[in-house]
N, C-alpha and C positions, 0 to 999 in steps of 0.2 A: 513832731516834737522830738528834739534831740536831747538825749540824756547821757551825761558823762558817767561811765561806770568806774572810773578810776583804774585801779589795777585788777580788772575782772579776771584776767588769766591766772594771776596768783591765787585769788580766792577760789576759782574753779579747780585749780590743781590741788589746793588744800582739801576741798570737798571730795575730789576724786580719790585722793590718798586715804582720807578718813573712811570713806565708804568701802574701799578695798580692804582696809584693816578690820573694820567693824562687822562687815557682812560679806565676806568673800564667797560664800556659798550661794548667795542670792543674786540673780542677774538684774533684777528690777532697780535696786538703788543706784547701781552704776549707770544704768540707762537713763535714770532720772537726771543725774548730773550731766550726762551727755545731751539730754534734751534742753536743759538750762543753758549749757554752753552754746548750743545751736541758736537758742532764742536770743542770746546776748551778741553773738558774733556774726550771725547770718541775717540777711534780710528777712522780714516777717514771713513772707510766703514760703521761703525755703526752710526756715526754722519750724514752721507749722507742719510742713510736709515731712521733715525729718522726725519730728515728735510722733506724728501719726504712724510712720513706718516702724519706728521703735515699738510703739504700742502694739501694733498688729503682730509684729514678730514675737513679742513677749507672750501675747495671748495664745499664739499658736504653738509655742514651744512645749516640749514634754516636761520641762522642769517643774511645772505645777504638780504633776503626778508623782514626782520623786519625793515631794515633801512628806507624804504619808508613810513612805518606807524608810525614811531616815530616822534613826533612833536617837533619842536624847540620852543623857548619862544614866537615867534610871531604866533604860531599856524599852521605854514606850515611845510611840511617835510624838513629836512635839505638838503642843496645843497651840493652834493658831487659827484665826477665822478663815484664812486662805487655804489651810490644809484640810482636805477631805479624805476620809478613809477610802481605800480602793475596794475593799470588800467588807461585808457586814459580819460582825460577830453575833453570837446568839443573843447577847444583851442589846445590841444596837440595830436590830432589824427595822427596816422602814415600816411605818404604819400603813395598813391597807384599808 
């Protein structure tokens, strides 16, 4: 099935610029746009391989650990489901 994407490159450029502006400190959103670009512009198998490589690279990066040490304006680590503390405080010790 052939689908006409119209001006896909312009839309992808807009999405890339928006992601760079809104979340420059996070690598995953930009990689998502790159994966969509690959899905649109590459053959299916190549696009799938590109997306998988991007995913594996993101999972293996150390950027996930930096999340807990980055401070928010109030001096505390940001609250996010993907951010996990790197050490336990007296109040947040794991249950045994």
